[in-house]
BAFI-228515 format. One record per residue (C-alpha): x, y, z. Coordinates in Angstrom, 2 decimals. Each point is the difference from the previous one (the first is absolute). Example, Ala and Ser with C-alpha at 12.3 -4.5 7.8 and 13.67 -1.06 7.14 Angstrom:
<node><px>12.30</px><py>-4.50</py><pz>7.80</pz></node>
<node><px>1.37</px><py>3.44</py><pz>-0.66</pz></node>
// end
This chain:
<node><px>-8.07</px><py>3.12</py><pz>4.41</pz></node>
<node><px>2.37</px><py>3.35</py><pz>-0.16</pz></node>
<node><px>2.99</px><py>0.51</py><pz>-1.72</pz></node>
<node><px>1.98</px><py>2.35</py><pz>1.98</pz></node>
<node><px>3.16</px><py>2.16</py><pz>-2.27</pz></node>
<node><px>3.39</px><py>1.98</py><pz>2.66</pz></node>
<node><px>2.15</px><py>2.02</py><pz>-2.73</pz></node>
<node><px>3.28</px><py>-0.09</py><pz>1.33</pz></node>
<node><px>2.40</px><py>3.17</py><pz>0.27</pz></node>
<node><px>3.00</px><py>-1.02</py><pz>-0.78</pz></node>
<node><px>-0.72</px><py>-3.30</py><pz>-2.41</pz></node>
<node><px>-1.38</px><py>-0.05</py><pz>-3.01</pz></node>
<node><px>-2.50</px><py>-2.96</py><pz>1.88</pz></node>
<node><px>-3.67</px><py>0.05</py><pz>1.36</pz></node>
<node><px>-0.66</px><py>-2.29</py><pz>2.91</pz></node>
<node><px>-3.52</px><py>-1.65</py><pz>-0.89</pz></node>
<node><px>-2.19</px><py>-2.07</py><pz>3.01</pz></node>
<node><px>-2.81</px><py>-2.03</py><pz>-1.61</pz></node>
<node><px>-3.12</px><py>-1.07</py><pz>2.44</pz></node>
<node><px>-2.10</px><py>-3.12</py><pz>-0.49</pz></node>
<node><px>-2.84</px><py>0.26</py><pz>2.28</pz></node>
<node><px>-0.56</px><py>-2.85</py><pz>1.61</pz></node>
<node><px>-3.70</px><py>0.82</py><pz>-0.64</pz></node>
<node><px>0.89</px><py>-0.50</py><pz>-3.93</pz></node>
<node><px>-0.09</px><py>-4.10</py><pz>0.37</pz></node>
<node><px>-1.37</px><py>-2.69</py><pz>2.45</pz></node>
<node><px>2.45</px><py>-1.82</py><pz>1.81</pz></node>
<node><px>3.73</px><py>1.28</py><pz>-0.97</pz></node>
<node><px>2.28</px><py>-1.98</py><pz>0.86</pz></node>
<node><px>3.18</px><py>2.06</py><pz>-2.18</pz></node>
<node><px>-0.15</px><py>2.05</py><pz>-2.47</pz></node>
<node><px>3.38</px><py>0.85</py><pz>-2.53</pz></node>
<node><px>0.51</px><py>2.85</py><pz>-1.68</pz></node>
<node><px>0.83</px><py>-0.39</py><pz>-3.97</pz></node>
<node><px>1.82</px><py>2.48</py><pz>-2.39</pz></node>
<node><px>2.03</px><py>0.78</py><pz>-2.56</pz></node>
<node><px>1.95</px><py>1.73</py><pz>3.13</pz></node>
<node><px>0.77</px><py>-4.11</py><pz>0.82</pz></node>
<node><px>-0.14</px><py>-1.01</py><pz>-3.17</pz></node>
<node><px>-3.49</px><py>-2.08</py><pz>0.91</pz></node>
<node><px>1.68</px><py>-2.24</py><pz>2.97</pz></node>
<node><px>-2.37</px><py>-1.16</py><pz>2.33</pz></node>
<node><px>2.26</px><py>-0.92</py><pz>2.41</pz></node>
<node><px>2.32</px><py>3.44</py><pz>-0.25</pz></node>
<node><px>-3.16</px><py>2.09</py><pz>2.07</pz></node>
<node><px>-1.64</px><py>-1.05</py><pz>2.30</pz></node>
<node><px>-2.45</px><py>2.43</py><pz>1.42</pz></node>
<node><px>0.19</px><py>0.84</py><pz>4.32</pz></node>
<node><px>-3.86</px><py>-1.64</py><pz>1.67</pz></node>
<node><px>-0.32</px><py>3.49</py><pz>2.40</pz></node>
<node><px>-1.16</px><py>-0.25</py><pz>3.66</pz></node>
<node><px>-3.74</px><py>1.07</py><pz>-1.88</pz></node>
<node><px>-0.13</px><py>-2.45</py><pz>-2.42</pz></node>
<node><px>1.21</px><py>2.65</py><pz>-3.38</pz></node>
<node><px>2.99</px><py>-1.87</py><pz>-1.73</pz></node>
<node><px>2.65</px><py>3.09</py><pz>-1.19</pz></node>
<node><px>3.22</px><py>0.02</py><pz>-1.51</pz></node>
<node><px>2.57</px><py>2.78</py><pz>-0.93</pz></node>
<node><px>2.93</px><py>0.52</py><pz>-2.57</pz></node>
<node><px>1.52</px><py>2.57</py><pz>-1.73</pz></node>
<node><px>-0.87</px><py>0.87</py><pz>-3.86</pz></node>
<node><px>2.17</px><py>1.56</py><pz>-2.17</pz></node>
<node><px>-1.81</px><py>3.57</py><pz>-1.10</pz></node>
<node><px>-1.59</px><py>1.33</py><pz>-3.03</pz></node>
<node><px>-1.02</px><py>-4.14</py><pz>-0.78</pz></node>
<node><px>-3.08</px><py>-2.49</py><pz>-0.44</pz></node>
<node><px>0.16</px><py>-3.01</py><pz>1.59</pz></node>
<node><px>-2.84</px><py>-2.94</py><pz>-0.76</pz></node>
<node><px>-0.50</px><py>-2.05</py><pz>2.62</pz></node>
<node><px>-2.68</px><py>-1.85</py><pz>2.00</pz></node>
<node><px>-1.19</px><py>-2.11</py><pz>3.77</pz></node>
<node><px>0.28</px><py>-3.49</py><pz>0.20</pz></node>
<node><px>-2.75</px><py>-1.38</py><pz>2.66</pz></node>
<node><px>1.35</px><py>-3.58</py><pz>1.14</pz></node>
<node><px>1.64</px><py>-0.93</py><pz>-2.74</pz></node>
<node><px>-2.48</px><py>-0.25</py><pz>-2.85</pz></node>
<node><px>-2.61</px><py>2.97</py><pz>0.39</pz></node>
<node><px>1.10</px><py>2.96</py><pz>-2.19</pz></node>
<node><px>-1.56</px><py>3.89</py><pz>1.62</pz></node>
<node><px>1.07</px><py>3.35</py><pz>-2.12</pz></node>
<node><px>0.16</px><py>3.48</py><pz>2.37</pz></node>
<node><px>-2.87</px><py>1.98</py><pz>0.01</pz></node>
<node><px>2.33</px><py>2.76</py><pz>0.90</pz></node>
<node><px>2.07</px><py>-0.60</py><pz>-2.76</pz></node>
<node><px>0.98</px><py>3.48</py><pz>-2.19</pz></node>
<node><px>-1.50</px><py>-2.43</py><pz>-2.84</pz></node>
<node><px>0.14</px><py>-3.40</py><pz>-2.28</pz></node>
<node><px>1.70</px><py>-1.76</py><pz>-2.61</pz></node>
<node><px>-1.20</px><py>-3.15</py><pz>-1.85</pz></node>
<node><px>2.71</px><py>-2.87</py><pz>1.24</pz></node>
<node><px>2.39</px><py>-1.28</py><pz>-2.34</pz></node>
<node><px>-0.52</px><py>-3.46</py><pz>0.87</pz></node>
<node><px>-4.14</px><py>-0.13</py><pz>0.69</pz></node>
<node><px>-3.34</px><py>0.97</py><pz>-0.99</pz></node>
<node><px>0.33</px><py>2.34</py><pz>3.43</pz></node>
<node><px>1.05</px><py>3.30</py><pz>0.73</pz></node>
<node><px>2.73</px><py>1.61</py><pz>2.43</pz></node>
<node><px>0.10</px><py>2.56</py><pz>1.96</pz></node>
<node><px>2.26</px><py>2.81</py><pz>-0.24</pz></node>
<node><px>1.74</px><py>2.42</py><pz>2.16</pz></node>
<node><px>1.64</px><py>2.49</py><pz>-0.92</pz></node>
<node><px>3.10</px><py>1.70</py><pz>1.47</pz></node>
// end
C-alpha cells in the first residue's frame, strides 16, 4: 500500500494518491476509498484498477488536517493502509482507522 502526497503551490491543497496493491488480497473485484473526506459513502469514491491490477484513487484534500479513512474491498472486507501516518480508534466500531495527515 502507498500514499503519495503532492502539495500544490498555488492552493492550500494536497493532491493525495492512495494505492492498494493487487497482491494484498485474492480476487479483488472492486475497492472503495471511504473516509471523512466523503462522509464514509461506499459509492462516493470507487478506486480505479490499473493495468498492473493495483487499485488507485486520487483526491485533493485541504492542508493542515488529519483525515481518517479505510478501504472497503468487494463490499465486505475493511482494510487499513500500512503506509498511514497513524491510526485512530473508530467512533463506530472496535477497529482502528487509518489516518493521513496533509
